Backbone as a chain_set.jsonl record, in Angstrom:
{"seq": "MGKKHGPEEIIGKLCEAEIVLAQGGTTGDACRRNAVSEQTYYRWRKVYGGLKTDKARWMKGLEKENLRLRRVISDLTLEKPSIINLG", "coords": {"N": [[-20.848, 5.755, -0.179], [-22.269, 2.582, 0.484], [-23.922, 0.824, 3.213], [-22.041, -1.357, 5.299], [-22.473, -4.75, 5.442], [-22.705, -7.411, 7.757], [-21.519, -10.857, 7.816], [-23.493, -12.593, 8.916], [-25.812, -11.087, 8.637], [-25.9, -10.86, 5.871], [-26.285, -13.527, 5.092], [-28.807, -13.905, 6.193], [-30.301, -12.116, 4.597], [-29.96, -13.333, 2.129], [-31.37, -15.692, 2.572], [-33.956, -14.644, 2.892], [-34.29, -13.68, 0.298], [-34.3, -16.08, -1.123], [-36.709, -17.115, -0.26], [-38.538, -15.304, -1.376], [-38.022, -15.808, -4.068], [-38.809, -18.498, -4.192], [-41.514, -18.218, -3.861], [-42.286, -17.396, -6.292], [-41.428, -14.916, -7.062], [-39.318, -12.423, -8.634], [-35.75, -12.002, -9.15], [-35.183, -9.313, -9.032], [-37.34, -8.386, -7.484], [-36.735, -9.613, -5.03], [-34.32, -8.364, -4.447], [-35.067, -5.669, -4.232], [-36.718, -5.858, -1.993], [-34.835, -6.456, -0.053], [-33.263, -4.255, -0.189], [-30.895, -4.049, -1.776], [-28.599, -4.071, -4.558], [-28.896, -5.952, -7.662], [-26.45, -6.843, -8.52], [-24.968, -6.864, -6.151], [-26.429, -8.829, -4.775], [-25.889, -11.158, -6.356], [-23.118, -11.309, -6.025], [-22.93, -11.719, -3.26], [-24.274, -14.159, -3.135], [-22.508, -15.768, -4.49], [-20.308, -15.804, -2.75], [-21.361, -16.372, -0.139], [-23.368, -18.221, -0.525], [-25.217, -21.036, 0.406], [-24.101, -21.226, 2.941], [-24.458, -21.51, 6.473], [-25.344, -19.505, 9.355], [-23.664, -20.107, 11.552], [-21.412, -21.21, 10.336], [-20.541, -18.985, 8.942], [-19.735, -17.3, 11.02], [-17.629, -18.825, 12.014], [-15.938, -18.785, 9.774], [-15.354, -16.047, 9.689], [-13.917, -15.784, 12.051], [-11.682, -17.335, 11.399], [-10.599, -15.743, 9.368], [-9.834, -13.472, 10.836], [-7.899, -14.618, 12.526], [-6.037, -15.429, 10.612], [-5.211, -12.938, 9.603], [-4.004, -11.906, 11.923], [-1.879, -13.728, 12.244], [-0.442, -13.203, 9.904], [0.445, -10.612, 10.437], [2.134, -11.098, 12.635], [4.134, -12.658, 11.419], [5.07, -10.781, 9.6], [6.069, -8.819, 11.347], [8.127, -10.297, 12.584], [9.775, -10.75, 10.396], [10.618, -8.175, 9.797], [12.107, -7.597, 12.07], [14.256, -9.278, 11.888], [17.688, -9.237, 11.452], [19.341, -8.014, 8.604], [21.733, -9.641, 6.7], [24.572, -8.703, 5.15], [26.851, -9.495, 2.751], [29.896, -8.326, 2.31], [32.272, -9.04, 1.168]], "CA": [[-20.717, 4.326, -0.107], [-23.371, 1.979, 1.221], [-23.715, 0.226, 4.52], [-21.339, -2.633, 5.34], [-23.284, -5.798, 6.048], [-21.936, -8.518, 8.324], [-21.823, -12.15, 7.208], [-24.764, -13.13, 9.403], [-26.872, -10.29, 8.023], [-25.921, -11.22, 4.453], [-26.909, -14.842, 4.983], [-30.229, -13.69, 6.439], [-30.9, -11.494, 3.415], [-29.992, -14.355, 1.081], [-32.485, -16.588, 2.9], [-35.176, -13.916, 2.549], [-34.368, -13.645, -1.154], [-34.694, -17.415, -1.576], [-38.147, -17.253, 0.022], [-39.234, -14.52, -2.411], [-37.878, -16.537, -5.325], [-39.612, -19.718, -4.097], [-42.914, -17.822, -3.971], [-42.533, -16.985, -7.665], [-40.941, -13.568, -7.302], [-38.119, -12.307, -9.454], [-34.55, -11.581, -8.432], [-35.349, -7.879, -8.799], [-38.238, -8.235, -6.336], [-36.006, -9.995, -3.823], [-33.31, -7.331, -4.179], [-35.764, -4.474, -3.732], [-37.186, -6.144, -0.641], [-33.669, -6.417, 0.831], [-32.595, -2.963, -0.414], [-29.563, -4.236, -2.35], [-28.626, -4.182, -6.015], [-28.795, -7.324, -8.133], [-25.025, -7.166, -8.558], [-24.599, -7.215, -4.779], [-27.075, -10.113, -4.483], [-25.152, -12.232, -7.009], [-21.804, -11.396, -5.386], [-23.162, -12.355, -1.965], [-24.644, -15.551, -3.356], [-21.28, -16.458, -4.888], [-19.436, -15.964, -1.586], [-22.032, -16.91, 1.041], [-24.428, -19.151, -0.879], [-25.122, -22.351, 1.028], [-23.546, -21.183, 4.295], [-25.319, -21.217, 7.617], [-24.758, -18.412, 10.13], [-22.563, -20.574, 12.398], [-20.244, -21.35, 9.454], [-20.075, -17.628, 8.631], [-19.0, -16.848, 12.2], [-16.392, -19.589, 12.042], [-15.112, -18.258, 8.696], [-14.894, -14.724, 10.101], [-12.876, -16.027, 13.045], [-10.484, -17.783, 10.683], [-10.031, -14.586, 8.67], [-9.164, -12.652, 11.849], [-6.699, -15.332, 12.947], [-5.112, -15.364, 9.485], [-4.658, -11.583, 9.607], [-3.116, -11.808, 13.084], [-0.663, -14.486, 11.957], [0.309, -12.473, 8.885], [1.112, -9.493, 11.114], [3.219, -11.655, 13.435], [5.197, -13.025, 10.481], [5.615, -9.531, 9.078], [6.881, -8.216, 12.41], [9.333, -11.102, 12.751], [10.614, -10.531, 9.226], [11.222, -6.853, 9.924], [13.056, -7.609, 13.177], [15.398, -10.101, 11.515], [18.749, -8.388, 10.883], [19.767, -8.434, 7.284], [23.17, -9.948, 6.644], [25.105, -8.29, 3.855], [28.194, -10.029, 2.556], [30.674, -7.304, 1.594], [33.599, -9.479, 0.841]], "C": [[-21.8, 3.77, 0.799], [-22.947, 1.386, 2.546], [-22.961, -1.092, 4.379], [-22.213, -3.635, 6.08], [-22.373, -6.891, 6.58], [-22.349, -9.828, 7.681], [-23.164, -12.735, 7.644], [-25.945, -12.4, 8.769], [-27.014, -10.647, 6.539], [-26.616, -12.556, 4.258], [-28.406, -14.738, 5.233], [-30.939, -13.094, 5.239], [-30.964, -12.478, 2.254], [-31.131, -15.342, 1.317], [-33.814, -15.932, 2.561], [-35.378, -13.881, 1.034], [-34.812, -14.994, -1.704], [-36.185, -17.654, -1.344], [-38.953, -16.522, -1.035], [-39.183, -15.267, -3.741], [-38.721, -17.814, -5.333], [-41.096, -19.42, -4.234], [-43.25, -17.321, -5.367], [-42.094, -15.569, -7.982], [-39.693, -13.58, -8.168], [-36.927, -11.91, -8.573], [-34.628, -10.096, -8.099], [-36.247, -7.601, -7.604], [-37.503, -8.528, -5.02], [-34.977, -8.93, -3.446], [-33.942, -6.05, -3.651], [-36.231, -4.675, -2.3], [-36.039, -6.056, 0.372], [-32.851, -5.143, 0.689], [-31.131, -3.127, -0.833], [-29.699, -4.337, -3.863], [-28.515, -5.66, -6.409], [-27.336, -7.77, -8.176], [-24.542, -7.595, -7.171], [-25.173, -8.569, -4.405], [-26.267, -11.27, -5.074], [-23.752, -12.413, -6.41], [-21.922, -12.094, -4.043], [-23.448, -13.84, -2.142], [-23.417, -16.383, -3.733], [-20.404, -16.764, -3.671], [-20.123, -16.736, -0.46], [-23.123, -17.927, 0.734], [-24.215, -20.514, -0.241], [-24.547, -22.363, 2.432], [-24.653, -20.951, 5.32], [-24.605, -20.161, 8.459], [-23.598, -18.873, 11.013], [-21.288, -20.775, 11.58], [-19.67, -19.976, 9.109], [-19.279, -17.066, 9.801], [-17.641, -17.531, 12.276], [-15.42, -19.063, 10.984], [-14.531, -16.888, 9.069], [-13.786, -14.844, 11.142], [-11.575, -16.483, 12.405], [-9.807, -16.627, 9.962], [-9.279, -13.688, 9.646], [-7.863, -13.306, 12.303], [-5.632, -15.295, 11.856], [-4.433, -13.994, 9.428], [-3.665, -11.398, 10.751], [-1.799, -12.525, 12.813], [0.191, -13.809, 10.892], [1.072, -11.3, 9.506], [2.295, -9.973, 11.938], [4.397, -12.004, 12.532], [5.863, -11.779, 9.923], [6.519, -8.86, 10.103], [8.187, -8.979, 12.611], [10.303, -10.895, 11.591], [11.315, -9.188, 9.31], [12.278, -6.807, 11.023], [14.327, -8.378, 12.839], [16.481, -9.22, 10.897], [19.176, -8.921, 9.519], [21.292, -8.585, 7.269], [23.653, -9.632, 5.231], [26.543, -8.783, 3.781], [28.993, -9.039, 1.706], [32.022, -7.829, 1.119], [33.675, -10.354, -0.279]], "O": [[-22.2, 4.414, 1.769], [-21.782, 1.44, 2.939], [-23.211, -1.857, 3.447], [-22.638, -3.389, 7.209], [-21.388, -7.258, 5.938], [-23.412, -9.91, 7.066], [-23.888, -13.308, 6.829], [-26.949, -13.015, 8.41], [-28.128, -10.725, 6.02], [-27.445, -12.702, 3.359], [-29.194, -15.406, 4.563], [-32.046, -13.509, 4.895], [-31.919, -12.459, 1.478], [-31.783, -15.779, 0.368], [-34.703, -16.578, 2.006], [-36.497, -14.035, 0.547], [-35.607, -15.053, -2.641], [-36.843, -18.319, -2.144], [-39.942, -17.053, -1.54], [-40.183, -15.347, -4.454], [-39.288, -18.174, -6.365], [-41.86, -20.277, -4.678], [-44.369, -16.868, -5.61], [-42.367, -15.073, -9.075], [-39.093, -14.629, -8.401], [-37.087, -11.534, -7.412], [-34.199, -9.666, -7.029], [-35.973, -6.705, -6.806], [-37.633, -7.795, -4.04], [-34.786, -8.632, -2.267], [-33.415, -5.422, -2.733], [-36.147, -3.758, -1.483], [-36.24, -5.636, 1.511], [-31.847, -4.974, 1.38], [-30.245, -2.442, -0.321], [-30.77, -4.646, -4.385], [-28.103, -6.503, -5.612], [-27.024, -8.929, -7.904], [-23.8, -8.568, -7.036], [-24.486, -9.38, -3.783], [-25.988, -12.25, -4.383], [-23.26, -13.537, -6.302], [-21.112, -12.963, -3.718], [-22.934, -14.676, -1.398], [-23.299, -17.547, -3.349], [-19.828, -17.848, -3.57], [-19.534, -17.654, 0.111], [-23.746, -18.448, 1.659], [-23.128, -21.083, -0.346], [-24.507, -23.419, 3.063], [-25.647, -20.278, 5.048], [-23.403, -19.945, 8.3], [-22.643, -18.121, 11.21], [-20.192, -20.534, 12.086], [-18.454, -19.819, 8.996], [-18.252, -16.42, 9.594], [-16.629, -16.893, 12.568], [-14.228, -18.911, 11.251], [-13.364, -16.606, 8.797], [-12.82, -14.081, 11.111], [-10.492, -16.067, 12.819], [-8.58, -16.538, 9.946], [-8.199, -13.194, 9.322], [-6.844, -12.632, 12.448], [-4.448, -15.145, 12.155], [-3.221, -13.905, 9.228], [-2.605, -10.801, 10.566], [-0.728, -11.998, 13.114], [1.419, -13.839, 10.972], [2.215, -11.034, 9.135], [3.346, -9.333, 11.946], [5.539, -11.676, 12.851], [7.085, -11.731, 9.789], [7.605, -8.389, 9.767], [9.24, -8.367, 12.789], [11.517, -10.87, 11.791], [12.482, -9.071, 8.935], [13.246, -6.053, 10.916], [15.369, -8.144, 13.45], [16.219, -8.525, 9.916], [19.346, -10.125, 9.325], [22.021, -7.732, 7.776], [23.196, -10.223, 4.253], [27.349, -8.504, 4.669], [28.77, -8.939, 0.5], [32.849, -7.025, 0.688], [34.765, -10.792, -0.648]]}, "num_chains": 1, "name": "protein.A"}
């Protein structure tokens, strides 16, 4: 499996790719320069296209907070005693 890229690194590579494309290069050229497949490039562009690095950091923080809150809710749900009506 390949290297995991962080959001800031992905946005940087997308910016580099846009420069190559603006200079008349092809998508394949931009992908080779960034050492990623075209499929990865298009997936990144779909998710991170148009974002600046500060927005990516903010989004990553929201994802972490969301995960933390999900765990808290899960823990509270497990601690709640189940009431079974046997009558």
